[in-house]
C-alpha positions in Angstrom: 13.6 -6.4 -13.0 17.1 -7.4 -11.5 19.2 -6.0 -9.1 21.7 -4.6 -11.7 19.4 -3.0 -13.9 17.6 -1.3 -10.9 21.2 -0.2 -10.1 22.0 1.1 -13.3 19.0 3.6 -13.3 20.7 5.4 -10.6 17.9 3.5 -7.8 18.6 1.3 -4.8 16.4 -1.1 -4.1 17.1 -1.7 -0.2 16.3 2.0 0.1 13.2 1.6 -1.6 11.6 -1.1 0.0 12.3 0.5 3.6 10.7 4.1 2.5 8.3 2.1 1.4 7.9 -0.3 4.9 7.8 3.0 6.4 4.9 4.6 4.6 3.1 1.5 5.1 3.5 1.2 8.6 2.9 5.2 9.5 -0.5 4.8 7.3 -1.4 1.3 9.3 0.0 3.8 12.2 -2.6 6.5 11.7 -5.2 4.6 10.5 -6.1 2.9 13.8 -5.3 5.9 15.9 -8.4 7.3 13.6 -10.8 4.7 14.3 -9.7 4.8 17.6 -9.6 8.8 18.5 -12.4 9.8 16.3 -14.4 6.7 15.8 -13.8 5.0 19.4 -13.0 1.7 17.6 -12.2 -0.4 20.4 -10.7 -3.3 18.6 -7.6 -0.9 18.3 -7.1 0.4 21.8 -4.0 -2.5 21.5 -2.2 1.3 20.1 -2.4 2.6 23.5 0.1 -0.4 24.8 3.1 0.2 26.2 4.4 -2.7 23.2 3.3 -0.7 20.2 3.8 3.1 21.3 6.7 2.7 23.3 8.3 -0.1 21.0 6.7 -0.1 17.9 6.2 3.3 17.8 10.1 4.7 17.7 11.3 2.0 15.3 8.8 3.2 12.6 9.8 6.8 13.3 13.7 5.8 13.0 13.4 3.8 9.9 11.5 6.3 8.3 13.5 8.9 9.1 16.6 7.5 8.7 15.4 6.7 4.8 14.7 10.4 4.8 18.0 11.4 5.6 20.4 8.6 4.0 18.1 9.8 0.8 18.6 13.7 1.0 22.6 12.9 0.0 21.0 11.1 -3.0 18.9 14.7 -4.1 19.7 16.7 -7.0 18.5 19.6 -4.8 18.1 19.0 -1.1 17.5 22.7 -0.5 14.8 23.3 -3.1 12.9 20.0 -1.8 13.8 20.8 1.9 12.0 24.4 1.3 8.6 22.6 -0.3 8.6 20.3 2.8 8.7 23.7 4.5 6.3 25.4 3.2 4.0 22.0 3.0 4.4 21.6 6.9 3.5 25.3 7.9 0.2 24.7 5.3 -0.4 21.5 7.4 -0.2 23.6 10.4 -2.2 26.4 9.1 -4.7 23.6 8.3 -5.0 21.6 11.6 -5.9 25.3 13.5 -8.1 26.3 11.2 -10.2 22.6 11.9 -9.7 23.0 15.2 -11.1 25.9 15.3 -14.6 24.4 14.5 -14.2 20.4 14.6 -11.8 20.6 18.3 -9.4 17.7 16.8 -5.9 19.4 17.8 -3.3 21.4 16.2 -0.5 20.0 15.2 2.6 22.8 15.7 5.7 20.5 15.1 5.2 16.8 14.2 7.2 13.9 11.7 7.1 16.2 8.9 8.0 19.2 10.4 11.0 17.1 11.0 12.0 16.0 8.0 11.9 19.5 6.2 14.1 21.1 8.9 16.5 18.3 8.8 16.3 18.7 4.5 17.0 22.0 4.4 19.3 22.1 7.7 21.2 18.6 5.5 21.1 21.3 3.0 23.3 23.9 4.7 25.8 22.0 5.6 26.2 20.4 2.7 27.2 23.3 1.3 29.6 24.0 4.2 30.7 20.4 3.5 31.7 20.5 -0.2 33.2 23.9 0.5 35.7 22.6 3.4 36.4 19.8 0.9 35.1 17.0 3.2 32.6 15.9 0.7 32.7 16.3 -3.4 30.9 18.1 -5.6 28.5 15.6 -7.4 28.4 18.7 -10.4 32.2 19.1 -10.4 34.2 16.4 -12.0 37.2 16.8 -9.6 37.7 13.8 -8.3 41.5 13.6 -7.5 40.8 15.6 -4.6 41.9 13.9 -0.5 37.9 14.5 0.8 37.7 13.8 3.9 34.0 12.2 4.2 34.4 11.3 7.7 34.7 14.3 9.0 31.4 15.4 7.4 29.6 12.3 9.1 31.0 13.0 12.5 29.4 16.2 12.0 26.6 15.7 11.3 26.4 12.6 14.3 27.5 16.0 17.0 25.4 17.6 15.6 22.1 15.1 15.5 22.9 14.4 18.9 23.3 18.0 20.0 19.8 18.1 18.3 18.5 15.6 20.4 19.9 17.2 23.8 18.1 19.9 22.8 14.4 18.8 22.1 14.1 18.5 26.1 15.0 22.2 27.0 12.8 23.2 24.3 9.3 21.3 25.6 8.6 23.9 27.8 8.1 26.0 25.7 5.3 24.4 22.8 1.7 24.6 24.1 0.2 20.8 24.8 
């Protein structure tokens, strides 16, 4: 399939490639974590090294979250998708609470799936605000003649993201170990 055929179908091959790469890297990370933490396999102990945990993991998370965030703009209904992900993340937390009751494996209170779910819902709300303020066009509208200000929406998202990153350490004492 040529690049032109992919673009005609509405797909962005580079975004699909990065999404696939991020998923493969996440599966690798979780597989070796399980091999080490659950099955005590020492050949994967490198996962606790500085270069893996402090350098590699943040890069994979950044790629994964960036691709997820970028994909939200292309979704037909980010709110519906976000709510489904929130429900799934709540179910995942409930499942870990149940399993921890007899296996003592730990409880997942807030992890990457929760970040993506809440970010998708927030993005959907912010997108509605941006359409209302005419920063970006409504994809359902045919009106292309307006003078939109997409830089205001991008700036709003960046400022909000930076605020939420700095808010993280303030909420850390509220979260159980």
